[in-house]
C-alpha positions as CSV (number, residue, x, y, z in Angstrom):
1,M,107.5,48.3,101.1
2,L,104.9,50.0,103.5
3,D,102.4,47.4,102.2
4,F,104.9,44.7,103.4
5,F,105.0,46.2,107.1
6,G,101.2,46.3,106.9
7,R,101.0,42.7,106.7
8,F,102.4,42.4,110.0
9,H,99.2,43.7,111.5
10,P,97.7,40.2,112.2
11,V,100.7,39.6,114.3
12,F,100.9,42.7,116.4
13,V,97.1,43.1,116.8
14,H,96.7,40.3,119.4
15,L,99.3,41.9,121.7
16,P,97.1,44.9,122.9
17,I,94.0,42.5,123.1
18,G,95.9,40.2,125.4
19,I,97.9,42.8,127.4
20,L,95.2,45.5,127.9
21,L,92.5,42.9,128.7
22,L,94.8,41.5,131.5
23,A,95.6,45.0,132.6
24,C,91.8,45.8,132.9
25,I,91.1,42.8,134.8
26,C,94.0,43.3,137.3
27,I,92.6,46.9,137.7
28,L,89.1,45.6,138.7
29,L,90.9,42.7,140.9
30,S,93.2,45.3,142.7
31,F,90.1,47.1,144.3
32,K,90.0,44.1,146.7
33,P,92.5,44.2,149.6
34,K,94.0,40.8,148.7
35,F,94.8,41.7,145.3
36,T,96.4,45.2,146.1
37,G,99.9,43.7,145.1
38,L,98.8,43.9,141.4
39,K,98.8,47.7,141.4
40,F,102.6,47.6,141.0
41,A,102.5,45.8,137.6
42,I,99.4,47.6,136.2
43,P,101.3,50.6,134.9
44,L,103.8,48.4,133.0
45,M,100.9,46.5,131.4
46,L,99.1,49.4,130.3
47,L,102.2,51.1,128.9
48,L,103.1,47.8,126.8
49,G,99.5,47.5,125.9
50,S,99.3,51.2,124.6
51,L,102.5,51.0,122.7
52,S,101.4,47.7,120.9
53,A,98.0,49.3,120.1
54,V,99.7,52.1,118.5
55,V,101.8,49.8,116.4
56,S,98.8,47.8,115.6
57,C,96.9,51.0,114.5
58,I,99.9,52.0,112.2
59,T,100.2,48.5,110.6
60,G,96.5,48.4,110.2
61,Y,96.4,51.7,108.4
62,L,99.1,50.4,106.0
63,L,97.2,47.0,105.4
64,A,93.9,48.8,104.8
65,N,95.6,51.1,102.1
66,G,97.1,48.0,100.3
67,G,94.1,47.7,98.1
68,D,92.5,44.6,99.5
69,Y,89.9,46.3,101.6
70,E,87.2,48.9,101.3
71,G,83.7,49.7,102.6
72,N,82.4,50.8,106.1
73,L,83.4,47.8,107.9
74,V,87.0,48.5,107.6
75,S,86.6,52.3,108.4
76,Y,84.7,51.2,111.6
77,H,87.3,48.8,112.6
78,Q,90.1,51.3,111.9
79,W,88.4,54.1,114.2
80,M,87.7,51.6,116.8
81,G,91.3,50.6,116.9
82,I,92.3,54.2,117.1
83,S,90.0,54.5,120.1
84,V,91.6,51.6,121.8
85,A,95.0,53.1,121.6
86,I,93.9,56.5,122.7
87,L,91.7,55.2,125.6
88,S,94.6,52.9,126.8
89,I,97.2,55.9,126.6
90,I,94.7,57.8,128.8
91,L,94.2,54.9,131.3
92,W,98.0,54.5,131.5
93,A,98.5,58.4,132.2
94,I,95.9,58.8,134.8
95,Y,96.3,55.4,136.7
96,K,98.5,56.8,139.4
97,K,97.1,60.2,139.6
98,V,93.3,59.2,140.0
99,K,92.4,57.7,143.5
100,S,88.8,57.0,142.7
101,N,88.1,53.3,142.1
102,G,84.9,54.2,140.4
103,I,86.5,56.2,137.6
104,L,89.3,53.6,137.1
105,G,86.8,50.9,136.9
106,A,84.6,52.7,134.5
107,V,87.4,53.6,132.1
108,A,88.6,49.9,132.4
109,A,85.3,48.6,131.6
110,I,84.8,51.0,128.7
111,L,88.3,49.9,127.4
112,V,87.2,46.2,127.5
113,L,84.0,47.1,125.6
114,V,85.8,48.8,122.9
115,I,88.4,46.1,122.6
116,S,85.6,43.6,122.2
117,I,84.0,45.5,119.3
118,T,87.1,46.2,117.6
119,G,88.1,42.5,117.8
120,H,84.7,41.5,116.3
121,L,85.0,44.0,113.6
122,G,88.5,42.6,112.7
123,G,87.0,39.0,112.7
124,S,84.2,40.2,110.4
125,L,86.8,41.5,108.0
126,T,88.9,38.2,108.1
127,H,86.1,35.6,108.1
128,G,83.1,37.5,106.8
129,A,80.5,39.7,108.3
130,D,78.4,36.7,109.3
131,Y,81.2,34.6,110.9
132,L,79.6,34.5,114.2
133,T,75.8,33.9,113.0
134,A,76.7,31.7,109.9
135,P,76.4,28.4,112.0
136,L,73.2,29.4,113.3
137,T,71.7,30.0,110.0
138,S,73.5,27.5,107.8
139,G,72.8,24.7,110.3
140,S,69.4,24.3,109.0
141,T,70.6,23.5,105.5
142,K,70.7,19.8,105.0
143,G,74.2,18.3,105.2
144,G,75.7,21.8,105.8
145,A,75.5,22.4,102.1
146,A,76.6,25.8,100.7
147,I,73.5,25.9,98.5
148,P,70.1,25.8,99.9
149,P,67.5,23.3,98.6
150,I,65.9,24.3,95.4
151,P,62.5,22.5,95.3
152,N,61.8,23.0,91.6
153,V,65.4,23.2,90.1
154,Q,64.5,23.5,86.5
155,E,62.6,26.7,87.0
156,A,65.2,28.3,89.3
157,I,67.6,31.0,88.2
158,I,71.1,29.4,88.1
159,Y,73.0,32.1,89.4
160,Q,70.4,33.6,91.9
161,N,69.6,30.1,93.4
162,A,72.9,28.3,93.2
163,I,76.0,30.1,92.1
164,Q,75.5,33.2,94.1
165,P,74.7,31.3,97.5
166,L,77.8,29.0,96.7
167,L,80.1,32.2,96.2
168,K,78.6,33.7,99.4
169,S,79.3,30.6,101.5
170,R,82.8,29.9,100.0
171,C,84.2,33.1,98.7
172,Y,82.6,36.3,100.0
173,S,84.8,36.4,103.2
174,C,88.0,37.1,101.0
175,H,86.3,38.5,97.9
176,G,83.2,40.4,99.1
177,S,82.1,44.1,99.6
178,E,84.6,44.6,102.6
179,K,87.5,42.7,101.6
180,Q,88.9,42.1,98.1
181,K,92.0,39.7,98.3
182,G,93.7,40.1,95.0
183,R,91.6,43.1,94.2
184,L,88.8,40.6,93.4
185,R,85.1,40.8,94.2
186,L,82.7,38.0,93.8
187,D,79.5,39.5,95.2
188,Q,78.2,41.3,92.2
189,E,77.9,40.4,88.5
190,E,80.0,43.4,87.1
191,Y,82.9,42.6,89.4
192,I,82.8,38.9,88.7
193,L,83.1,39.8,84.9
194,K,85.8,42.2,85.6
195,G,88.1,39.9,87.6
196,G,90.9,40.8,89.7
197,E,94.7,41.6,89.5
198,D,95.6,38.1,88.1
199,G,93.3,38.1,85.2
200,H,89.6,37.2,84.0
201,T,87.9,35.3,86.9
202,V,85.2,34.1,84.5
203,V,85.8,33.4,80.7
204,K,82.3,32.9,79.4
205,G,82.3,29.5,77.6
206,K,85.6,28.4,78.6
207,A,85.8,27.1,82.1
208,E,89.3,25.8,82.0
209,E,90.6,29.4,81.1
210,S,88.7,31.0,83.9
211,E,91.0,32.1,86.8
212,L,88.2,30.8,89.2
213,I,88.3,27.4,88.1
214,K,92.1,27.3,87.9
215,R,92.4,28.4,91.4
216,I,89.9,25.9,92.6
217,L,91.6,22.9,90.9
218,L,95.1,23.9,92.2
219,P,96.6,21.5,94.7
220,L,95.6,22.1,98.4
221,S,99.1,22.9,99.4
222,D,99.4,25.6,96.7
223,E,99.3,29.1,98.2
224,D,97.0,30.2,95.3
225,H,94.5,27.6,95.9
226,M,90.9,28.7,96.5
227,A,89.5,28.4,99.0
228,P,92.5,28.5,101.5
229,K,93.1,25.2,102.9
230,E,92.0,26.1,106.4
231,K,88.5,27.0,105.1
232,P,85.7,24.6,103.8
233,Q,86.6,23.4,100.4
234,L,84.3,23.1,97.3
235,T,82.9,19.8,96.7
236,T,83.1,17.8,93.5
237,N,79.5,18.7,92.8
238,E,80.0,22.2,93.3
239,I,83.1,22.5,91.1
240,A,81.0,20.6,88.4
241,L,78.1,23.2,88.7
242,L,80.5,26.1,88.4
243,K,82.2,24.5,85.3
244,W,78.8,23.8,83.7
245,W,77.6,27.4,84.3
246,I,80.8,28.9,82.9
247,N,81.0,26.5,80.0
248,N,77.4,27.5,79.0
249,G,77.9,31.2,78.9
250,A,78.0,32.2,82.6
251,D,74.6,33.9,82.2
252,F,73.2,35.5,85.3
253,K,69.5,35.4,84.2
254,K,68.9,32.0,82.6
255,K,67.2,29.1,84.4
256,F,68.6,25.6,84.8
257,K,66.1,24.3,82.1
258,D,67.6,26.7,79.6
259,L,71.0,25.1,79.6
260,P,71.9,21.7,78.1
261,Q,72.2,18.8,80.8
262,N,74.4,16.0,80.2
263,D,74.6,12.8,82.3
264,E,77.2,14.2,84.7
265,M,74.9,17.2,85.6
266,E,71.7,15.0,86.3
267,P,73.0,13.8,89.8
268,V,74.4,17.2,90.5
269,L,71.1,18.9,89.8
270,A,69.3,16.2,91.8
271,S,71.2,16.8,94.8
272,L,70.4,20.6,94.5
273,Q,66.7,19.7,94.5
274,K,67.0,17.6,97.6
275,G,69.3,20.1,99.4
276,E,72.1,17.6,99.8
277,N,75.9,18.2,99.3
278,A,75.9,14.9,97.5
279,G,79.1,12.9,97.5
280,A,80.9,15.3,99.9
281,E,79.3,14.9,103.4
282,I,81.4,12.6,105.3
283,K,82.0,11.4,108.7
284,D,85.2,11.3,110.5
285,S,84.9,7.4,110.3
286,D,85.0,7.6,106.5
287,I,88.6,8.9,106.5
288,P,91.3,6.6,107.6
289,K,92.9,7.3,111.0
290,D,96.3,7.0,109.7
291,E,97.0,10.3,107.6
292,V,99.1,10.0,104.4
293,S,101.8,12.3,103.0
294,A,100.7,15.0,100.6
295,A,100.4,14.0,96.8
296,D,103.1,15.5,94.6
297,D,101.9,18.9,93.4
298,K,103.4,18.6,90.0
299,V,101.5,15.2,89.4
300,L,98.2,17.0,90.5
301,K,98.8,19.7,88.2
302,K,99.3,17.3,85.2
303,L,96.1,15.5,86.1
304,A,94.2,18.7,86.3
305,D,95.5,19.6,83.0
306,A,94.2,16.4,81.5
307,G,90.7,17.3,82.4
308,I,90.7,15.3,85.6
309,T,89.2,16.9,88.8
310,I,91.1,16.3,91.9
311,V,89.9,17.7,95.3
312,P,90.5,16.9,99.0
313,V,87.9,14.7,100.4
314,A,87.6,16.9,103.5
315,Q,89.4,19.7,105.2
316,N,92.9,19.4,106.6
317,T,93.6,15.8,105.2
318,N,95.7,14.7,102.2
319,Y,93.3,12.0,101.1
320,L,91.8,12.8,97.7
321,S,88.8,12.5,95.6
322,A,89.4,12.0,91.6
323,N,86.8,12.5,88.9
324,F,87.6,11.2,85.4
325,V,84.2,12.2,83.7
326,N,85.9,15.0,81.7
327,A,89.3,13.1,81.2
328,Q,90.7,13.9,77.7
329,S,92.7,10.8,77.5
330,M,93.2,7.4,79.5
331,G,96.6,6.7,78.1
332,K,99.7,5.3,79.9
333,D,100.8,8.6,80.7
334,V,97.6,9.3,82.7
335,L,97.5,6.0,84.3
336,D,101.1,6.5,85.5
337,L,100.0,9.7,87.1
338,L,97.1,7.9,88.7
339,K,99.4,5.1,90.1
340,S,101.7,8.1,91.8
341,I,98.6,9.1,94.0
342,D,97.4,5.5,94.9
343,K,98.2,6.1,98.7
344,Q,96.0,9.4,98.8
345,L,93.0,8.3,96.6
346,L,90.0,7.5,98.8
347,W,87.2,8.1,96.3
348,L,87.6,7.5,92.6
349,K,85.1,8.2,89.8
350,L,86.1,6.6,86.6
351,E,82.9,7.2,84.7
352,N,84.3,7.6,81.3
353,A,83.8,5.5,78.1
354,K,87.7,5.3,77.5
355,V,88.0,3.2,80.8
356,N,88.6,-0.4,80.2
357,D,90.1,-3.5,81.9
358,Q,93.5,-2.0,81.4
359,T,92.7,0.9,83.2
360,L,91.7,-1.1,86.3
361,T,95.4,-2.5,86.6
362,A,96.4,1.0,87.4
363,I,94.3,1.2,90.7
364,K,95.0,-2.2,92.0
365,N,97.5,-0.8,94.6
366,C,95.1,1.8,95.9
367,K,94.7,0.3,99.2
368,N,92.9,3.1,100.8
369,L,90.2,3.5,98.2
370,S,86.8,3.3,99.7
371,R,84.4,4.5,96.9
372,L,84.9,3.5,93.3
373,N,82.5,4.4,90.4
374,L,82.7,2.5,87.1
375,N,79.5,3.5,85.6
376,N,79.2,3.2,81.8
377,T,82.7,2.0,81.1
378,K,84.1,-0.7,79.0
379,I,85.2,-3.0,81.7
380,T,84.5,-6.7,81.7
381,D,84.4,-9.6,84.3
382,A,88.3,-10.1,83.5
383,G,88.9,-6.5,84.7
384,L,87.3,-7.0,88.1
385,I,90.2,-9.3,89.2
386,A,92.2,-6.1,89.6
387,L,89.8,-5.1,92.5
388,K,90.2,-8.3,94.7
389,D,92.9,-6.8,97.1
390,L,91.1,-3.4,97.7
391,D,90.4,-4.4,101.2
392,Q,89.0,-0.8,102.2
393,L,86.5,-0.6,99.3
394,Q,83.0,0.1,100.7
395,S,81.0,1.2,97.6
396,L,81.3,0.0,94.0
397,S,79.1,1.1,91.3
398,L,79.0,-1.0,87.9
399,V,75.9,0.6,86.4
400,G,75.7,0.4,82.6
401,T,78.5,-2.1,82.3
402,K,78.8,-5.7,80.8
403,I,79.6,-7.1,84.3
404,T,77.9,-10.5,85.0
405,A,77.7,-12.8,88.1
406,K,81.1,-14.3,87.0
407,G,82.7,-11.1,87.6
408,I,80.8,-10.4,90.9
409,N,82.2,-13.8,92.3
410,Q,85.7,-12.3,92.2
411,L,84.8,-9.7,94.8
412,K,84.0,-12.2,97.6
413,K,87.3,-11.2,99.4
414,L,86.3,-7.6,99.8
415,Q,85.2,-7.8,103.6
416,N,84.4,-4.0,103.8
417,L,82.1,-3.9,100.7
418,K,78.8,-2.5,101.8
419,F,77.2,-1.2,98.6
420,L,77.1,-2.7,95.2
421,Y,75.3,-0.9,92.1
422,I,74.5,-3.4,89.3
423,Y,71.6,-1.6,87.5
424,Q,71.8,-2.3,83.7
425,T,74.5,-4.8,83.9
426,G,74.7,-8.5,82.8
427,V,73.5,-9.6,86.1
428,N,70.1,-11.5,85.9
429,K,67.5,-11.7,88.3
430,A,68.2,-15.3,88.6
431,D,71.7,-14.5,89.8
432,L,70.7,-12.3,92.5
433,A,70.2,-15.0,95.1
434,S,73.7,-16.6,94.6
435,I,75.3,-13.0,94.7
436,K,73.5,-12.1,98.1
437,K,74.7,-15.6,99.4
438,L,78.4,-14.8,98.3
439,L,78.1,-11.3,99.7
440,P,75.6,-11.4,102.7
441,K,76.7,-8.0,104.1
442,V,76.5,-6.1,100.7
443,S,73.5,-4.1,99.9
444,L,72.6,-4.8,96.3
445,D,71.0,-2.0,94.2
446,T,69.4,-3.3,91.1
447,G,67.8,0.2,90.1
448,N,64.8,0.4,87.8
449,Y,62.5,1.6,90.7
450,K,58.9,2.3,90.3
451,V,57.4,4.9,92.3
452,P,53.6,4.5,93.0
453,M,51.5,7.5,91.9
454,L,49.6,9.1,94.9
455,A,46.6,11.2,94.7
456,Q,48.3,14.2,96.0
457,D,50.9,13.9,93.3
458,T,48.2,15.0,90.6
459,T,47.7,18.8,90.0
460,V,44.4,19.9,88.7
461,V,44.4,22.8,86.6
462,K,41.2,24.8,86.5
463,P,40.4,27.6,84.1
C-alpha cells in the first residue's frame, strides 16, 4: 500500500518546482516599487510550495523504498529534496519578519539553486545520468546508432563492443546502477544473468525463452514492452544481434569471429563495421503523413510466436516493420495474420525459402508498403502481378530469385519505385536497356561489384 502512494511522487513533485520558483521570482521582483503589490501573494505561494514540497518528500521516500532504486544518485536526490522543503519552510516563516531585501533575496536565490539541482538529479534518475549530455556525445555516431562503429568487427568482443553499448543506450536509464525497474539491472554480467522479478532476462542458447527478447517483441502498446514507447526503440538489426548473441550462448568474452554467422547476420555485422543503424534510420518523409490505427495486439503476439519479428518503424507511430527471416511457417494461418496488418505494414522482409507466389497474394492490399525484400525466395514472374497495385512501393529487392525481365515488366505502374535490386536473378545484361527504358526513374542494382585494389590496401608484414 505504501508503495502505491509512492508512485504519486512524479505527480506531486512538479508542484513545489512551479510554485516555489514563481514565489522566488516574485520576491526578487517585489524589490522594485512597481511590483510591490506582489508581496501580498508571496506568503500564500510559499506556504503552498512548502506543503507540496513536504508531500513530495514523503512520496519520494516511499517510492525509493519500493526496491526499484539504489545507489548514491537517489540518496543525493532525496537529501536535496528534503533541503528544498526545509529551506522553503524557513523562507515562508521569515518572509514577513525580515525586512532586509538582501537576506530575502539571498535565501530565494539559494532556494532556486537547490530546486534546480534537485530537479536535475530527479531527471537523471528517470532518464539516465547522462540525459543532458547524451545528445552531445551520441551526435557524433553516424546515423544516431546506439552502437559506435566497430572498424574490425570480426576481432571485436561481442559484448564489450556491441551488446553493452546497445544496452547502455536503450536500457540503462531504467535498468542501470541507480534505477532498477522490476528489480532488473542490465549494466553488469552477473545482474544480466541473474534477471529480475519476472524471470530470467537471458536464457543462454534460447533467445525466444529469454525475458529480454520477449519484452522487446511485445506490441508497442503493451505496458510491458521494452523499451517504453516514449523512448527510442530497438531496430530490426539490434534485435537480430541480441537474438544471435543469446542463441549462441550469451558469452561475455567471445569475439564475433568465434560465433557462426549465417546470411541474416552478414548485413547486420556489415552495418556495425560502418557504424550505421542499417534499415532503421528514416526521415519524416519516409513515414506516411496519415497515421493509421494500431494493429491488433493479439495478431502481433501470434506473429511473434511464429518467429516473425514485428517492430515499429519509428517512435510514436503505428506503422510497422516485419521480418520473416526466422518464420517457422508460411501457411494460411500466418498469411491471414499478415493480411490483418496490411494497413500498418510499411517495411516487409520476406527473405525466407518458404515464400512463394501464393505468399505474395497476401500482401497485395498492403497499400502503404514502401520497402519489400524478397531475396532468395521461390517467387516467379507470375507472382509479381500481386505487386502491381502497391503504389507506395519505393524499394524492391529480388536478389537470388528466378525473376526475369518478363516479370519486371509487370512493375511499370509503380510510379514511386526508386530502387530495384536484381543481382543473381534471371535478368540478363541484354535486358537491362529495355528495363531502364520501362522504368526510367528507377535505380537498378545488378550487384557483383569489383573493388579495385589500391596500393595502400596492402599490408606489408616485416619480421
